[in-house]
C-alpha positions as a Markdown table, in Angstrom:
| # | Residue | x | y | z |
|---|---|---|---|---|
| 1 | Met | 160.0 | 100.0 | -66.0 |
| 2 | Asn | 161.3 | 102.9 | -64.2 |
| 3 | Asn | 165.1 | 103.3 | -62.8 |
| 4 | Leu | 163.8 | 102.7 | -59.2 |
| 5 | Asn | 162.2 | 99.4 | -60.0 |
| 6 | Ile | 165.2 | 98.3 | -62.3 |
| 7 | Met | 167.4 | 99.2 | -59.3 |
| 8 | Asn | 165.3 | 97.3 | -56.8 |
| 9 | Lys | 164.7 | 94.1 | -59.1 |
| 10 | Leu | 168.8 | 94.1 | -59.6 |
| 11 | Lys | 169.2 | 94.4 | -55.8 |
| 12 | Ser | 166.7 | 91.6 | -55.2 |
| 13 | Tyr | 168.7 | 89.4 | -57.6 |
| 14 | Leu | 171.9 | 90.2 | -56.1 |
| 15 | Thr | 170.4 | 89.3 | -52.4 |
| 16 | Lys | 169.4 | 85.9 | -53.8 |
| 17 | Ala | 172.8 | 85.3 | -55.0 |
| 18 | Phe | 174.3 | 85.9 | -51.8 |
| 19 | Gln | 171.9 | 83.2 | -50.4 |
| 20 | Asn | 173.3 | 80.7 | -52.7 |
| 21 | Pro | 176.8 | 79.4 | -51.8 |
| 22 | Gly | 178.0 | 79.3 | -55.3 |
| 23 | Leu | 180.7 | 81.8 | -55.9 |
| 24 | Leu | 180.3 | 81.7 | -59.6 |
| 25 | Ile | 176.6 | 82.9 | -59.3 |
| 26 | Leu | 177.7 | 85.8 | -57.0 |
| 27 | Leu | 180.4 | 86.8 | -59.5 |
| 28 | Phe | 178.0 | 86.9 | -62.2 |
| 29 | Phe | 175.5 | 89.2 | -60.6 |
| 30 | Ile | 177.9 | 91.7 | -59.3 |
| 31 | Pro | 179.0 | 92.9 | -62.6 |
| 32 | Val | 175.3 | 93.0 | -63.9 |
| 33 | Tyr | 174.2 | 95.1 | -60.9 |
| 34 | Phe | 176.8 | 97.6 | -61.2 |
| 35 | Ile | 177.1 | 98.0 | -65.1 |
| 36 | Ser | 173.2 | 98.6 | -65.0 |
| 37 | Phe | 173.6 | 101.3 | -62.5 |
| 38 | Ser | 176.2 | 103.0 | -64.8 |
| 39 | Ile | 173.9 | 102.8 | -67.8 |
| 40 | Leu | 171.0 | 104.3 | -65.7 |
| 41 | His | 172.9 | 107.3 | -64.8 |
| 42 | Thr | 175.0 | 107.9 | -67.6 |
| 43 | Lys | 172.0 | 108.4 | -69.8 |
| 44 | Lys | 170.7 | 111.1 | -67.6 |
| 45 | Val | 171.9 | 114.3 | -69.0 |
| 46 | Glu | 169.6 | 116.8 | -67.2 |
| 47 | Gly | 168.4 | 117.3 | -63.8 |
| 48 | Pro | 170.4 | 117.1 | -60.5 |
| 49 | Val | 173.7 | 115.7 | -60.0 |
| 50 | Glu | 173.2 | 112.2 | -58.7 |
| 51 | Ile | 175.3 | 110.9 | -55.9 |
| 52 | Tyr | 175.2 | 107.1 | -55.5 |
| 53 | Phe | 176.0 | 106.4 | -52.0 |
| 54 | Ala | 176.6 | 102.8 | -50.7 |
| 55 | Asp | 175.9 | 101.9 | -47.0 |
| 56 | Arg | 173.7 | 100.1 | -44.8 |
| 57 | Val | 170.9 | 102.5 | -44.7 |
| 58 | Thr | 169.7 | 103.1 | -41.1 |
| 59 | Ala | 166.9 | 105.1 | -39.7 |
| 60 | Ala | 169.3 | 108.3 | -39.4 |
| 61 | His | 170.5 | 107.7 | -43.2 |
| 62 | Lys | 167.0 | 107.9 | -44.2 |
| 63 | Ile | 166.2 | 111.2 | -42.3 |
| 64 | Leu | 169.4 | 112.9 | -43.1 |
| 65 | Ile | 169.5 | 111.8 | -47.0 |
| 66 | Asp | 165.8 | 113.1 | -47.4 |
| 67 | Lys | 166.7 | 116.2 | -45.7 |
| 68 | Tyr | 169.9 | 116.9 | -47.8 |
| 69 | Asn | 167.9 | 116.1 | -50.9 |
| 70 | Lys | 165.2 | 118.6 | -49.9 |
| 71 | Gln | 167.7 | 121.4 | -49.3 |
| 72 | Asn | 169.5 | 120.7 | -52.7 |
| 73 | Glu | 166.4 | 120.1 | -54.6 |
| 74 | Gly | 167.1 | 120.4 | -58.4 |
| 75 | Lys | 170.8 | 120.6 | -57.8 |
| 76 | Val | 171.9 | 117.4 | -56.1 |
| 77 | Lys | 170.3 | 114.2 | -55.4 |
| 78 | Val | 171.8 | 111.6 | -53.1 |
| 79 | Ile | 170.6 | 107.9 | -54.1 |
| 80 | Pro | 171.4 | 105.5 | -51.4 |
| 81 | Leu | 172.4 | 101.8 | -52.3 |
| 82 | Asp | 171.5 | 99.8 | -49.4 |
| 83 | Phe | 173.3 | 97.0 | -47.7 |
| 84 | Pro | 170.9 | 95.4 | -45.3 |
| 85 | Asn | 172.3 | 93.5 | -42.2 |
| 86 | Phe | 170.1 | 90.5 | -42.8 |
| 87 | Asp | 171.0 | 90.3 | -46.7 |
| 88 | Phe | 174.6 | 91.0 | -46.5 |
| 89 | Ser | 177.3 | 90.0 | -44.2 |
| 90 | Thr | 180.2 | 92.3 | -43.8 |
| 91 | Asn | 182.5 | 90.3 | -45.9 |
| 92 | Glu | 180.1 | 90.2 | -48.8 |
| 93 | Arg | 179.7 | 93.8 | -48.4 |
| 94 | Lys | 183.3 | 94.2 | -48.7 |
| 95 | Glu | 183.6 | 92.1 | -51.7 |
| 96 | Val | 180.8 | 93.8 | -53.6 |
| 97 | Leu | 182.5 | 97.1 | -53.3 |
| 98 | Ala | 186.0 | 95.9 | -54.1 |
| 99 | Arg | 184.7 | 94.3 | -57.2 |
| 100 | Ser | 182.8 | 97.4 | -58.2 |
| 101 | Leu | 185.9 | 99.5 | -57.7 |
| 102 | Arg | 188.1 | 97.2 | -59.6 |
| 103 | Gly | 185.9 | 97.7 | -62.5 |
| 104 | Arg | 186.6 | 101.6 | -62.2 |
| 105 | Gly | 183.5 | 102.1 | -59.7 |
| 106 | Asp | 180.8 | 102.5 | -62.1 |
| 107 | Gly | 177.8 | 102.9 | -60.1 |
| 108 | Ile | 179.2 | 104.1 | -56.8 |
| 109 | Asp | 180.5 | 107.8 | -55.9 |
| 110 | Leu | 180.5 | 107.6 | -52.3 |
| 111 | Phe | 180.7 | 104.5 | -49.9 |
| 112 | Ala | 181.2 | 103.6 | -46.2 |
| 113 | Val | 183.9 | 101.1 | -45.3 |
| 114 | Asp | 184.4 | 99.1 | -42.2 |
| 115 | Val | 187.4 | 101.0 | -40.3 |
| 116 | Ile | 189.4 | 97.9 | -41.0 |
| 117 | Trp | 189.0 | 98.2 | -44.7 |
| 118 | Val | 190.7 | 101.6 | -45.2 |
| 119 | Gln | 194.0 | 100.3 | -46.1 |
| 120 | Arg | 192.6 | 98.1 | -48.8 |
| 121 | Phe | 190.4 | 100.6 | -50.4 |
| 122 | Ala | 192.7 | 103.4 | -50.3 |
| 123 | Lys | 194.3 | 102.8 | -54.0 |
| 124 | Trp | 190.8 | 103.4 | -55.3 |
| 125 | Cys | 190.0 | 106.4 | -53.4 |
| 126 | Glu | 190.4 | 110.2 | -53.5 |
| 127 | Pro | 192.3 | 111.6 | -50.8 |
| 128 | Phe | 190.7 | 114.3 | -48.5 |
| 129 | Asp | 193.4 | 116.7 | -47.8 |
| 130 | Lys | 192.6 | 119.3 | -50.4 |
| 131 | Tyr | 188.9 | 119.2 | -49.4 |
| 132 | Phe | 188.9 | 119.7 | -45.5 |
| 133 | Ser | 190.8 | 122.4 | -43.8 |
| 134 | Gln | 192.9 | 121.8 | -40.7 |
| 135 | Glu | 190.2 | 123.4 | -38.6 |
| 136 | Glu | 187.6 | 121.1 | -40.0 |
| 137 | Ile | 189.6 | 117.9 | -39.3 |
| 138 | Ala | 190.5 | 119.1 | -35.8 |
| 139 | Arg | 186.9 | 118.9 | -34.8 |
| 140 | Ile | 187.0 | 115.1 | -35.3 |
| 141 | His | 188.1 | 113.1 | -32.4 |
| 142 | Pro | 191.6 | 111.9 | -32.8 |
| 143 | Tyr | 190.8 | 108.3 | -31.9 |
| 144 | Val | 188.3 | 107.8 | -34.5 |
| 145 | Leu | 190.5 | 109.8 | -37.0 |
| 146 | Glu | 193.2 | 107.3 | -36.7 |
| 147 | Ser | 191.9 | 104.8 | -38.8 |
| 148 | Cys | 191.2 | 107.2 | -41.9 |
| 149 | Tyr | 195.1 | 107.4 | -42.9 |
| 150 | Ser | 197.0 | 105.3 | -45.5 |
| 151 | Asp | 200.7 | 106.1 | -46.1 |
| 152 | Gly | 200.3 | 109.5 | -44.3 |
| 153 | Ala | 197.3 | 110.6 | -46.6 |
| 154 | Leu | 193.8 | 111.3 | -45.2 |
| 155 | Val | 192.0 | 108.7 | -47.5 |
| 156 | Ala | 188.7 | 108.5 | -45.4 |
| 157 | Ile | 186.5 | 110.6 | -43.1 |
| 158 | Pro | 184.6 | 109.0 | -40.0 |
| 159 | Leu | 181.0 | 108.9 | -40.4 |
| 160 | Asp | 180.1 | 107.1 | -37.2 |
| 161 | Phe | 181.7 | 104.6 | -34.8 |
| 162 | Val | 181.1 | 102.2 | -32.3 |
| 163 | Gln | 183.3 | 100.3 | -29.4 |
| 164 | Gly | 182.9 | 96.8 | -27.9 |
| 165 | Val | 180.6 | 96.9 | -24.9 |
| 166 | Leu | 179.2 | 94.7 | -22.3 |
| 167 | Tyr | 175.4 | 94.4 | -22.5 |
| 168 | Tyr | 173.7 | 93.2 | -19.3 |
| 169 | Arg | 170.0 | 92.5 | -18.3 |
| 170 | Glu | 169.5 | 94.8 | -15.3 |
| 171 | Asp | 166.1 | 93.1 | -14.5 |
| 172 | Leu | 167.8 | 89.7 | -14.1 |
| 173 | Ile | 170.6 | 90.8 | -12.1 |
| 174 | Ala | 168.4 | 92.7 | -9.7 |
| 175 | Lys | 167.1 | 89.3 | -8.8 |
| 176 | Leu | 170.5 | 88.2 | -7.4 |
| 177 | Pro | 171.6 | 88.6 | -3.8 |
| 178 | Asn | 173.9 | 91.6 | -3.4 |
| 179 | Ser | 172.5 | 93.0 | -6.7 |
| 180 | Asp | 173.6 | 96.5 | -6.0 |
| 181 | Lys | 177.1 | 95.5 | -5.3 |
| 182 | Ile | 177.3 | 93.3 | -8.4 |
| 183 | Ile | 176.0 | 96.3 | -10.8 |
| 184 | Asn | 178.5 | 98.5 | -8.9 |
| 185 | Glu | 181.5 | 96.1 | -9.9 |
| 186 | Ile | 180.0 | 95.6 | -13.6 |
| 187 | Asn | 180.0 | 99.5 | -13.9 |
| 188 | Asn | 183.6 | 99.9 | -12.6 |
| 189 | Asn | 185.7 | 98.1 | -14.7 |
| 190 | Ile | 185.2 | 94.6 | -13.6 |
| 191 | Thr | 188.0 | 92.2 | -14.3 |
| 192 | Trp | 187.7 | 88.9 | -16.0 |
| 193 | Glu | 188.7 | 87.2 | -12.6 |
| 194 | Glu | 186.0 | 88.8 | -11.0 |
| 195 | Phe | 183.6 | 88.3 | -13.7 |
| 196 | Ile | 184.2 | 84.5 | -13.7 |
| 197 | Lys | 183.7 | 84.3 | -10.2 |
| 198 | Leu | 180.2 | 85.9 | -10.3 |
| 199 | Gly | 179.4 | 83.6 | -13.2 |
| 200 | Lys | 180.3 | 80.8 | -11.2 |
| 201 | Ser | 178.3 | 82.1 | -8.3 |
| 202 | Ile | 174.9 | 82.4 | -10.2 |
| 203 | Asn | 172.7 | 79.2 | -10.2 |
| 204 | Ser | 170.7 | 80.0 | -13.4 |
| 205 | Asp | 169.6 | 78.2 | -16.6 |
| 206 | Asn | 170.1 | 81.6 | -18.5 |
| 207 | Pro | 173.2 | 81.7 | -20.7 |
| 208 | Phe | 175.7 | 83.9 | -18.6 |
| 209 | Tyr | 177.9 | 85.2 | -21.2 |
| 210 | Thr | 177.3 | 85.3 | -24.8 |
| 211 | Phe | 179.7 | 86.3 | -27.6 |
| 212 | Pro | 180.4 | 85.7 | -31.3 |
| 213 | Ala | 182.8 | 82.8 | -31.3 |
| 214 | Ala | 182.2 | 81.8 | -34.9 |
| 215 | Asp | 184.7 | 82.2 | -37.7 |
| 216 | Asn | 184.1 | 86.0 | -38.1 |
| 217 | Glu | 185.5 | 89.3 | -37.5 |
| 218 | Gly | 183.4 | 89.6 | -34.2 |
| 219 | Leu | 185.8 | 86.8 | -32.6 |
| 220 | Ile | 188.8 | 88.8 | -33.5 |
| 221 | Cys | 187.6 | 92.0 | -32.0 |
| 222 | Ile | 187.1 | 90.3 | -28.7 |
| 223 | Phe | 190.5 | 88.5 | -28.9 |
| 224 | Val | 192.3 | 91.8 | -29.7 |
| 225 | Glu | 190.7 | 93.5 | -26.8 |
| 226 | Gln | 192.5 | 90.9 | -24.6 |
| 227 | Leu | 195.7 | 91.0 | -26.3 |
| 228 | Leu | 196.0 | 94.8 | -26.5 |
| 229 | Gly | 194.7 | 95.0 | -22.9 |
| 230 | Ile | 198.0 | 92.9 | -21.8 |
| 231 | Asp | 200.2 | 94.8 | -24.1 |
| 232 | Lys | 199.0 | 97.8 | -26.0 |
| 233 | Asn | 201.9 | 97.8 | -28.5 |
| 234 | Tyr | 201.8 | 94.2 | -29.3 |
| 235 | Phe | 201.4 | 94.5 | -33.2 |
| 236 | Lys | 204.2 | 97.0 | -33.2 |
| 237 | Lys | 206.3 | 94.4 | -31.4 |
| 238 | Tyr | 205.4 | 91.3 | -33.0 |
| 239 | Gly | 203.3 | 92.1 | -35.8 |
| 240 | Phe | 201.0 | 88.9 | -36.7 |
| 241 | Asn | 203.4 | 86.5 | -34.9 |
| 242 | Phe | 201.1 | 84.9 | -32.1 |
| 243 | Asn | 203.6 | 82.4 | -30.7 |
| 244 | Thr | 203.6 | 84.5 | -27.4 |
| 245 | Pro | 202.5 | 84.0 | -23.8 |
| 246 | Glu | 200.3 | 87.2 | -24.3 |
| 247 | Ala | 198.4 | 85.7 | -27.5 |
| 248 | Glu | 198.1 | 82.3 | -25.3 |
| 249 | Lys | 196.5 | 84.1 | -22.5 |
| 250 | Ala | 194.1 | 86.0 | -24.6 |
| 251 | Leu | 192.7 | 83.1 | -26.7 |
| 252 | Gln | 192.8 | 80.8 | -23.5 |
| 253 | Leu | 190.3 | 82.9 | -22.0 |
| 254 | Leu | 187.8 | 82.6 | -24.8 |
| 255 | Val | 188.4 | 78.9 | -24.8 |
| 256 | Asp | 187.8 | 78.6 | -21.1 |
| 257 | Leu | 184.8 | 80.7 | -21.1 |
| 258 | Val | 183.1 | 77.9 | -23.1 |
| 259 | Asn | 184.8 | 74.7 | -22.1 |
| 260 | Lys | 186.5 | 75.0 | -18.5 |
| 261 | Tyr | 184.2 | 77.5 | -16.9 |
| 262 | Gln | 181.0 | 76.7 | -19.1 |
| 263 | Leu | 179.9 | 80.3 | -18.6 |
| 264 | Ser | 179.3 | 80.7 | -22.5 |
| 265 | Pro | 177.0 | 78.3 | -24.2 |
| 266 | Pro | 178.9 | 75.9 | -26.7 |
| 267 | Glu | 176.5 | 77.4 | -29.4 |
| 268 | Val | 178.6 | 80.5 | -29.4 |
| 269 | Val | 180.8 | 78.7 | -32.0 |
| 270 | Tyr | 178.0 | 79.2 | -34.6 |
| 271 | Tyr | 177.4 | 82.9 | -33.8 |
| 272 | Thr | 178.6 | 85.7 | -35.8 |
| 273 | Glu | 177.4 | 89.1 | -34.3 |
| 274 | Val | 173.9 | 89.2 | -35.7 |
| 275 | Pro | 172.9 | 85.8 | -34.4 |
| 276 | Ser | 174.8 | 86.4 | -31.2 |
| 277 | Tyr | 172.5 | 89.3 | -30.2 |
| 278 | Gln | 169.5 | 87.5 | -31.4 |
| 279 | Asn | 170.1 | 84.3 | -29.4 |
| 280 | Phe | 171.1 | 86.7 | -26.4 |
| 281 | Ile | 167.5 | 88.1 | -26.6 |
| 282 | Lys | 165.6 | 84.9 | -27.3 |
| 283 | Asn | 167.4 | 82.8 | -24.5 |
| 284 | Asn | 167.2 | 85.6 | -21.9 |
| 285 | Gly | 171.0 | 85.8 | -21.4 |
| 286 | Ile | 172.5 | 87.8 | -18.8 |
| 287 | Phe | 175.7 | 89.1 | -20.4 |
| 288 | Leu | 176.6 | 89.8 | -24.1 |
| 289 | Trp | 179.5 | 91.4 | -25.9 |
| 290 | Gly | 178.5 | 93.8 | -28.6 |
| 291 | Trp | 178.4 | 97.0 | -30.3 |
| 292 | Pro | 176.5 | 99.8 | -28.7 |
| 293 | Ser | 174.2 | 100.1 | -31.9 |
| 294 | Tyr | 172.8 | 96.8 | -31.4 |
| 295 | Asp | 169.4 | 97.8 | -29.8 |
| 296 | Lys | 168.8 | 100.1 | -32.8 |
| 297 | Asp | 170.2 | 97.8 | -35.6 |
| 298 | Phe | 167.5 | 95.5 | -35.6 |
| 299 | Leu | 164.3 | 97.4 | -35.0 |
| 300 | Asp | 162.7 | 95.8 | -37.9 |
| 301 | Ser | 163.7 | 92.3 | -37.1 |
| 302 | Pro | 161.4 | 89.8 | -35.0 |
| 303 | Ile | 163.2 | 90.5 | -31.8 |
| 304 | Asp | 161.4 | 91.2 | -28.5 |
| 305 | Thr | 162.0 | 94.8 | -27.9 |
| 306 | Ser | 160.4 | 94.9 | -24.6 |
| 307 | Ile | 163.5 | 92.9 | -23.6 |
| 308 | Glu | 165.7 | 95.4 | -25.1 |
| 309 | Lys | 164.5 | 98.0 | -22.8 |
| 310 | Lys | 165.9 | 96.1 | -19.9 |
| 311 | Leu | 169.4 | 96.2 | -21.4 |
| 312 | Lys | 172.1 | 98.1 | -19.9 |
| 313 | Lys | 175.7 | 98.7 | -21.5 |
| 314 | Thr | 179.2 | 99.0 | -19.6 |
| 315 | Ala | 182.8 | 98.6 | -20.4 |
| 316 | Val | 183.9 | 95.1 | -21.3 |
| 317 | Pro | 185.9 | 93.1 | -18.7 |
| 318 | His | 189.8 | 92.9 | -18.6 |
| 319 | Phe | 192.4 | 90.8 | -17.1 |
| 320 | Lys | 193.7 | 91.9 | -13.6 |
| 321 | Asn | 196.9 | 94.0 | -13.9 |
| 322 | Ala | 196.1 | 94.7 | -17.5 |
| 323 | Thr | 194.6 | 97.8 | -19.0 |
| 324 | Pro | 191.0 | 98.0 | -20.1 |
| 325 | Ala | 190.7 | 97.8 | -23.8 |
| 326 | Ser | 187.7 | 98.0 | -26.1 |
| 327 | Thr | 187.9 | 97.7 | -29.8 |
| 328 | Phe | 187.0 | 100.4 | -32.0 |
| 329 | Gly | 184.5 | 99.6 | -34.9 |
| 330 | Gly | 182.3 | 101.8 | -37.2 |
| 331 | Trp | 182.3 | 103.2 | -40.7 |
| 332 | Asn | 184.3 | 105.7 | -42.7 |
| 333 | Leu | 183.5 | 107.3 | -45.8 |
| 334 | Met | 185.6 | 107.1 | -49.0 |
| 335 | Ile | 185.2 | 108.8 | -52.3 |
| 336 | Ser | 185.7 | 106.7 | -55.5 |
| 337 | Lys | 188.7 | 108.4 | -57.4 |
| 338 | Phe | 186.7 | 107.5 | -60.6 |
| 339 | Ser | 183.7 | 109.8 | -59.8 |
| 340 | Asn | 183.3 | 113.1 | -61.5 |
| 341 | Lys | 181.0 | 114.6 | -58.6 |
| 342 | Lys | 183.7 | 115.0 | -55.8 |
| 343 | Ser | 182.8 | 118.5 | -55.0 |
| 344 | Glu | 179.1 | 117.7 | -54.5 |
| 345 | Ile | 180.1 | 114.6 | -52.5 |
| 346 | Val | 182.4 | 116.6 | -50.2 |
| 347 | Asp | 179.4 | 118.9 | -49.5 |
| 348 | Phe | 177.2 | 116.1 | -48.7 |
| 349 | Ile | 180.0 | 114.5 | -46.4 |
| 350 | Lys | 180.1 | 117.9 | -44.7 |
| 351 | Phe | 176.4 | 117.8 | -44.0 |
| 352 | Leu | 176.8 | 114.4 | -42.3 |
| 353 | Leu | 179.5 | 115.9 | -40.1 |
| 354 | Arg | 177.1 | 118.7 | -38.7 |
| 355 | Glu | 176.5 | 118.5 | -35.1 |
| 356 | Asp | 172.8 | 118.0 | -35.5 |
| 357 | Ser | 173.4 | 115.2 | -38.2 |
| 358 | Gln | 176.0 | 113.5 | -35.8 |
| 359 | Glu | 173.4 | 113.8 | -33.0 |
| 360 | Leu | 170.9 | 112.1 | -35.1 |
| 361 | Phe | 173.1 | 109.1 | -35.9 |
| 362 | Tyr | 173.3 | 108.6 | -32.1 |
| 363 | Lys | 169.7 | 109.2 | -31.4 |
| 364 | Glu | 168.2 | 107.1 | -34.4 |
| 365 | Ser | 170.8 | 104.5 | -35.1 |
| 366 | Gly | 172.9 | 104.1 | -31.8 |
| 367 | Tyr | 176.3 | 105.1 | -33.5 |
| 368 | Leu | 178.6 | 107.1 | -31.6 |
| 369 | Pro | 179.4 | 110.9 | -32.8 |
| 370 | Val | 182.7 | 111.3 | -34.2 |
| 371 | Leu | 183.0 | 115.0 | -33.2 |
| 372 | Lys | 185.2 | 115.9 | -30.1 |
| 373 | Lys | 182.7 | 118.4 | -28.8 |
| 374 | Phe | 180.2 | 115.7 | -27.9 |
| 375 | Tyr | 182.7 | 114.0 | -25.4 |
| 376 | Lys | 183.6 | 117.4 | -23.7 |
| 377 | Glu | 180.5 | 119.4 | -23.2 |
| 378 | Asp | 177.9 | 118.4 | -20.5 |
| 379 | Gly | 174.9 | 119.4 | -22.4 |
| 380 | Phe | 174.7 | 116.3 | -24.6 |
| 381 | Lys | 175.4 | 114.0 | -21.5 |
| 382 | Lys | 172.4 | 115.7 | -19.8 |
| 383 | Lys | 170.2 | 115.3 | -22.9 |
| 384 | Tyr | 171.3 | 111.4 | -23.2 |
| 385 | Pro | 172.4 | 110.3 | -19.8 |
| 386 | Glu | 173.6 | 106.9 | -21.2 |
| 387 | Phe | 176.2 | 108.8 | -23.1 |
| 388 | Glu | 178.2 | 109.6 | -19.8 |
| 389 | Gln | 179.3 | 106.0 | -20.1 |
| 390 | Phe | 180.6 | 106.3 | -23.5 |
| 391 | Thr | 182.9 | 109.2 | -22.8 |
| 392 | Lys | 184.8 | 107.0 | -20.3 |
| 393 | Ile | 184.9 | 103.8 | -22.5 |
| 394 | Ile | 186.3 | 105.9 | -25.4 |
| 395 | Glu | 189.6 | 106.3 | -23.3 |
| 396 | Ser | 190.2 | 102.6 | -23.5 |
| 397 | Gly | 189.5 | 102.3 | -27.3 |
| 398 | Val | 192.0 | 100.2 | -29.2 |
| 399 | His | 192.3 | 99.8 | -33.0 |
| 400 | Arg | 193.0 | 96.6 | -34.8 |
| 401 | Pro | 196.2 | 96.7 | -36.9 |
| 402 | Ala | 196.2 | 98.9 | -40.0 |
| 403 | His | 197.5 | 96.6 | -42.8 |
| 404 | Ser | 196.5 | 96.4 | -46.4 |
| 405 | Glu | 196.0 | 92.4 | -45.9 |
| 406 | Tyr | 194.4 | 92.7 | -42.6 |
| 407 | Thr | 191.0 | 91.1 | -43.5 |
| 408 | Lys | 192.8 | 88.2 | -45.1 |
| 409 | Tyr | 195.1 | 87.8 | -42.0 |
| 410 | Ser | 191.9 | 88.2 | -39.8 |
| 411 | Lys | 190.2 | 85.4 | -41.7 |
| 412 | Ile | 193.0 | 83.1 | -41.0 |
| 413 | Met | 193.0 | 84.0 | -37.2 |
| 414 | Ser | 189.4 | 83.5 | -36.8 |
| 415 | Phe | 189.4 | 80.2 | -38.6 |
| 416 | His | 192.1 | 78.8 | -36.4 |
| 417 | Phe | 190.7 | 80.5 | -33.0 |
| 418 | Glu | 187.3 | 79.2 | -33.6 |
| 419 | Arg | 188.9 | 75.5 | -33.8 |
| 420 | Ala | 190.6 | 76.1 | -30.4 |
| 421 | Ile | 187.1 | 77.1 | -29.0 |
| 422 | Arg | 185.5 | 74.2 | -30.3 |
| 423 | Asn | 188.2 | 72.1 | -28.5 |
| 424 | Lys | 189.5 | 70.6 | -31.9 |
| 425 | Ile | 192.9 | 71.9 | -31.4 |
| 426 | Ser | 194.9 | 73.2 | -28.3 |
| 427 | Val | 195.5 | 77.0 | -27.8 |
| 428 | Lys | 199.1 | 76.6 | -28.7 |
| 429 | Lys | 198.5 | 74.7 | -31.9 |
| 430 | Ala | 195.7 | 77.3 | -32.9 |
| 431 | Leu | 198.2 | 80.3 | -32.4 |
| 432 | Ser | 201.1 | 78.3 | -34.2 |
| 433 | Asp | 199.1 | 77.3 | -37.2 |
| 434 | Cys | 197.7 | 80.9 | -37.5 |
| 435 | Thr | 201.2 | 82.4 | -37.4 |
| 436 | Asn | 202.5 | 79.8 | -39.9 |
| 437 | Ala | 199.6 | 80.5 | -42.4 |
| 438 | Ile | 200.0 | 84.2 | -42.2 |
| 439 | Gln | 203.7 | 83.8 | -42.9 |
| 440 | Met | 202.8 | 81.7 | -45.9 |
| 441 | Glu | 200.5 | 84.5 | -47.2 |
| 442 | Lys | 203.2 | 86.9 | -46.8 |
| 443 | Leu | 205.7 | 84.9 | -48.8 |
| 444 | Met | 203.2 | 84.3 | -51.6 |
| 445 | Leu | 202.3 | 88.0 | -51.7 |
| 446 | Arg | 206.2 | 88.6 | -52.4 |
| 447 | Glu | 206.4 | 85.8 | -54.9 |
| 448 | Phe | 203.3 | 86.7 | -56.7 |
| 449 | Pro | 202.4 | 90.6 | -56.0 |
| 450 | Lys | 198.7 | 91.3 | -56.5 |
| 451 | Val | 197.8 | 93.3 | -59.8 |
| 452 | Asn | 194.8 | 95.8 | -59.5 |
């Protein structure tokens, strides 16, 4: 059996493990997967330097990896380790990477992390400061670069990014009275008050507003947008204390969209980001919260692409007298400090940051380019008219708080917030229980510090 077949077989086993809720099975297969990769590439003593790159392999990834490998044939070969959307949840992907790096990273040289993981993975990664000049760093948009630092060190480099956007079905809205006025309002920073009024005025069986309200990170992205729209410095002032009027207003909106106004179907409490988009398409929804890459993310899935062609994107709503806010997402690149191929890896990263490479990520995979140039020059906007909207939306971008324990705190938040949206507990109790649970986690961490 050749190396590729072995890797594919191991990947198949790992995928099956994720479909089984038994954590012990998962913990058994992950070491097998990465130890086998280590054996495969440590035995190879001749031929090109092999870079094992872990990411979700989009259409753009495939094109660029093939192009780079062809340009460096005989010298360097990038081997992708794919994390497909339909096989790995974001959390499962995070745990696979973390477990590998705890074992000194065998089988991974370069990997992409969600922007909120940087603090957690920093201890296992090579800083970039000595590999990139100030001029090279200055080419990257500062909003995107903000998530790449840990304790003042540049530990990651942005590959691509997304922001929360509001999708809408242009064809369905065109059938409404005063449709031109409605579309103008939607595209000019519509407030939640106006949005709710619009929803109540529409007599339709189509779901009005779909968003991921299950116990997942997508729910936290929407909550953070509301919270930081009210107070941009909320986390600097209050940390993870949510016993505040601002947090209550933010969560109450999400609860009311489902229960009071009934503008969002009650099923949203079962939707993470992928099912949220699938059901929006399937049920002919009118509005959807999502990432701008959605209509490229699922090209291989059984989704009606004819409906996707009728979708438009605009800025998410905001409270009256609050600041428009849109959560940043996306993927940053990090180099395993255990890899002995760092110069080759850096060369590949710089290839991915070329203007033609960044344009390809947008064109083929829907991810926004990380270079400042694209947001300042008119040529790119003329080539891709939809991009004009993103040059405005980026100004409202907000980051989730940078914290080494963020993913753990976020999980606590989504658990309690989902219960409120289900009407199991009040908004005040959800916020209080969440705050108390996070404080307990902090105390436990001080009492029993983690050992890497």
